[in-house]
C-alpha positions in Angstrom: 49.4 87.9 116.5 48.8 89.5 120.1 46.3 92.2 120.3 46.5 94.5 123.3 43.4 96.6 123.5 43.8 97.3 127.6 44.8 100.8 127.7 46.7 100.1 131.0 48.8 97.3 129.1 49.2 99.7 126.1 50.7 102.1 128.6 52.7 99.9 130.8 53.8 97.3 128.4 53.7 98.4 124.9 54.7 102.0 125.7 52.1 104.0 123.9 52.0 107.6 124.9 49.0 108.5 126.9 48.0 111.1 124.4 47.8 108.7 121.8 45.9 105.9 123.1 42.8 106.8 121.2 44.8 106.4 117.8 48.0 104.7 117.5 49.4 101.5 115.8 52.5 99.8 117.4 53.9 96.7 115.7 56.5 94.1 116.6 57.5 91.4 114.2 59.5 88.4 115.3 60.8 85.9 112.7 62.9 82.7 113.7 64.3 80.1 111.5 63.0 76.7 111.8 66.1 75.5 113.6 65.9 78.8 116.0 69.5 79.8 115.0 68.5 82.9 113.3 66.1 85.4 114.5 64.9 88.8 113.1 63.1 91.4 114.7 61.3 94.7 113.2 59.4 97.3 115.1 57.3 100.1 113.8 55.1 102.7 115.8 52.7 105.3 114.8 51.5 107.9 117.4 48.4 109.6 116.2 46.1 109.6 112.9 47.3 112.5 111.2 50.2 110.5 109.2 47.0 108.2 107.8 45.1 111.2 106.7 48.3 113.0 105.2 48.8 109.5 103.1 45.4 109.8 101.9 45.8 113.3 100.6 49.0 112.2 98.9 47.5 109.4 97.3 44.5 111.5 96.1 47.0 114.0 94.5 48.9 111.4 93.0 45.7 109.9 91.5 44.8 113.5 90.4 48.0 113.9 88.7 47.6 110.6 86.8 44.3 111.2 85.5 45.1 114.5 84.0 48.4 113.2 82.4 46.0 110.2 80.6 47.9 107.4 82.4 46.7 104.0 81.0 47.5 102.2 84.2 44.0 102.1 86.4 45.0 100.2 89.5 47.7 101.8 91.8 48.6 101.1 95.5 50.5 103.0 98.1 54.1 101.7 96.9 53.2 103.5 93.4 52.8 106.9 95.4 55.7 106.5 97.3 58.0 105.6 94.3 56.6 108.6 92.6 58.1 110.8 95.5 55.9 113.6 95.6 54.7 113.2 99.1 54.1 116.6 101.0 
């Protein structure tokens, strides 16, 4: 895990837009097989914080619906929210 916390490096190396330096999540994953014959790379970038707030509202609405319906399950995660498919 390499954490890049210097704003100049975030701009120049990571490619974070300047307007999102105060709130972003840029992640790169690189997996290589033990014999180094196979590699896999995955990247996801989040600019801003609004998506986290929207997800929180979706989760709260999901829980409200479950409580009102009398659901027996008492522990949920965001995968449950996503599977339900009722995000705004």
